[in-house]
C-alpha positions in Angstrom: 80.3 126.5 97.7 79.6 130.3 97.3 81.0 132.5 100.0 77.6 134.0 100.8 76.1 130.6 101.5 79.0 129.7 103.7 78.5 132.8 105.8 74.8 132.0 106.2 75.6 128.4 107.3 78.2 129.7 109.8 75.8 132.2 111.2 73.1 129.5 111.5 75.5 127.2 113.3 76.5 129.9 115.7 72.9 130.8 116.4 71.7 127.3 117.0 74.9 126.3 118.9 74.5 129.4 121.1 70.9 128.6 121.9 71.7 124.9 122.7 74.6 126.0 124.9 72.4 128.5 126.7 69.8 125.8 127.4 72.5 123.5 128.8 74.0 126.1 131.0 70.7 127.2 132.4 69.1 123.8 132.9 70.2 123.7 136.6 68.7 127.1 137.3 65.4 126.1 135.6 65.4 122.8 137.6 65.0 120.9 134.4 65.7 117.2 134.6 63.9 114.2 133.0 63.0 112.7 136.4 61.6 115.9 137.9 59.7 116.6 134.7 58.0 113.2 134.8 57.3 113.6 138.5 55.8 117.0 138.0 53.6 115.8 135.2 52.3 112.9 137.3 51.5 115.2 140.2 49.8 117.7 137.9 47.7 114.9 136.4 46.6 113.6 139.8 45.7 117.2 140.9 43.7 117.8 137.7 41.4 114.9 138.6 40.2 116.9 141.5 38.5 119.4 139.0 36.0 116.8 137.8 33.1 116.7 137.5 32.4 120.4 136.8 29.7 122.0 138.9 26.8 124.0 137.5 25.7 125.4 140.9 27.0 128.9 140.3 26.7 128.9 136.5 24.6 132.1 136.2 27.1 134.0 138.3 30.0 132.7 136.2 28.2 133.6 132.9 27.8 137.2 134.2 31.5 137.3 135.0 32.3 136.0 131.6 30.2 138.7 130.0 32.0 141.3 132.1 35.3 139.9 130.8 34.2 140.3 127.1 32.9 143.8 127.9 36.3 144.7 129.4 38.0 143.5 126.2 35.5 145.3 124.0 35.9 148.6 125.8 39.6 148.3 126.1 40.0 147.6 122.4 37.6 150.5 121.5 39.4 153.1 123.6 42.7 151.9 122.3 41.8 152.8 118.8 41.3 156.5 119.8 44.9 156.5 121.1 46.4 154.3 118.5 45.3 156.2 115.4 46.8 159.7 116.3 49.9 158.1 117.7 50.4 156.0 114.5 50.1 159.1 112.2 52.4 161.2 114.4 54.8 158.2 114.6 55.0 157.8 110.8 58.0 159.5 109.3 56.4 160.1 106.0 53.5 162.0 107.7 55.4 164.2 110.2 58.8 164.2 108.5 60.5 163.2 111.7 61.3 165.8 114.4 60.0 166.2 117.9 56.4 164.9 117.3 57.7 161.8 115.6 60.1 161.0 118.5 57.5 161.8 121.1 54.9 159.5 119.5 57.4 156.7 119.1 58.5 157.1 122.7 54.9 156.9 124.0 54.1 153.8 121.9 57.3 152.1 123.1 56.4 153.0 126.7 52.8 151.7 126.4 54.0 148.5 124.6 56.7 147.9 127.2 54.3 148.0 130.2 52.5 144.6 130.5 48.7 144.7 131.0 49.1 143.0 134.4 51.5 145.7 135.7 49.1 148.4 134.5 46.1 146.6 136.0 47.9 146.4 139.4 48.6 150.2 139.3 45.0 151.0 138.4 43.5 148.6 140.9 45.6 150.3 143.6 44.5 153.8 142.4 40.9 153.2 141.5 39.8 150.0 143.3 38.5 146.6 142.4 36.2 146.2 139.3 36.4 146.1 135.5 37.5 149.8 135.0 41.1 149.2 136.0 41.2 146.3 133.5 39.7 148.3 130.7 42.3 151.1 131.2 45.1 148.6 131.4 44.0 146.9 128.2 43.4 150.2 126.4 46.9 151.7 127.1 48.8 148.5 126.2 46.8 147.8 123.1 47.2 151.4 121.9 50.9 151.0 122.0 50.9 147.7 120.1 48.3 148.7 117.5 49.8 152.2 117.1 53.2 150.7 116.4 51.9 148.3 113.8 49.7 151.0 112.1 52.6 153.5 112.0 54.8 151.0 110.2 52.0 150.3 107.7 51.6 154.0 107.1 55.3 154.3 106.3 54.9 151.7 103.5 51.9 153.2 101.7 52.1 153.9 98.0 53.4 157.5 97.7 51.8 157.9 94.3 48.3 157.8 95.6 49.2 160.3 98.4 50.8 162.7 95.8 47.8 162.4 93.6 45.5 163.6 96.4 48.0 166.3 97.4 48.2 167.6 93.8 44.6 168.6 93.9 45.4 171.1 96.6 43.7 169.2 99.3 44.1 170.1 103.0 46.7 167.8 104.8 43.8 166.2 106.7 42.1 165.3 103.4 45.4 163.9 102.1 45.5 161.6 105.2 41.8 160.7 104.8 41.9 160.0 101.0 45.5 159.2 100.3 46.8 157.3 103.3 43.9 155.9 105.3 42.2 153.8 102.4 45.5 152.0 102.0 45.9 151.1 105.7 42.3 150.7 106.8 42.0 146.9 106.0 45.2 146.2 108.0 44.0 148.4 110.9 40.7 146.6 111.0 42.4 143.2 111.0 44.9 144.1 113.6 42.2 145.6 115.9 40.0 142.5 115.6 43.0 140.3 116.4 43.9 142.3 119.5 40.3 142.1 120.6 40.8 138.3 120.7 44.0 138.8 122.6 42.3 141.2 125.0 39.6 138.7 125.9 42.4 136.3 127.1 44.3 139.1 128.8 41.1 140.3 130.6 40.8 136.8 132.0 44.3 137.1 133.5 43.7 140.7 134.8 40.8 139.4 136.9 43.3 137.5 139.0 44.6 140.8 140.4 41.2 142.2 141.1 40.2 143.7 137.8 36.9 141.9 137.7 35.5 139.4 135.2 35.8 135.7 135.0 39.4 135.7 136.1 38.4 137.0 139.5 35.9 134.2 139.8 38.5 131.6 138.9 40.8 133.0 141.6 38.1 132.9 144.2 37.0 129.3 143.4 40.6 128.0 143.5 41.4 129.8 146.8 38.3 128.3 148.3 39.2 124.8 147.0 35.9 124.7 145.0 37.5 122.7 142.2 34.2 121.7 140.6 33.3 125.4 140.2 36.8 126.2 139.0 36.5 123.5 136.3 33.2 125.2 135.1 35.0 128.6 135.0 37.9 127.1 132.9 35.5 125.4 130.5 33.5 128.7 130.0 36.8 130.5 129.3 37.9 127.9 126.7 34.5 128.0 125.0 34.4 131.8 124.9 37.9 132.2 123.6 37.3 129.5 120.9 34.1 131.1 119.8 35.5 134.7 119.7 38.6 133.5 117.8 36.4 131.8 115.1 34.1 134.8 114.7 37.0 137.3 114.6 38.8 135.2 112.0 35.8 135.2 109.8 35.4 139.0 110.2 39.1 139.6 109.3 38.7 137.4 106.2 35.7 139.5 105.1 37.5 142.8 105.7 40.8 141.9 104.0 
């Protein structure tokens, strides 16, 4: 057997063995046992029956909250693009050549990606108050970090020949970016932005649980008040909205790529 293949097999055995050993050692901390799992599943199934049948009594109110959630995701994604694009170009080594702007942009993107939307939403709710605006700001900042990182990596892999061809005409550096780099990364940027709009719809639902508005806030209120029929309606609306947006976004991405 070739030595390279042996090394790969040993590395794979060490990796899978390490993961399996970690699971065994942490099973007690995680309270994982076949009996407890079966008991928990049975209790959860019995509790889930309390959510049926769904109630349509407050359906108009829930639909407005669902629309608010989609608007939060839309504005969060829209504002994120204005932060992500300049950060991405500053964080691309082949554009800035490294140095302080490159390091600062990379640091900002790492910071924004490292802060979960839920943490940002808690901070903004405490600073601004309840409502959709804290959720929009939280989504915008986190999404800017993620999209900016992906876009900067795409910029660093563009075909340099096309960039040099535009630069050879004596074009201004901004025109080199506009006609040499952007056409190569625009399809990917559109696809990633649409995908993160889908993600933000789901994230906006969770942010409502901490007072950032939207359908998540309604879900929290109905569960706290033990209105399980209304809670079932909210959950169904969330599932339908996420499924519909995912399908529409997937078709748009296919059309753009």
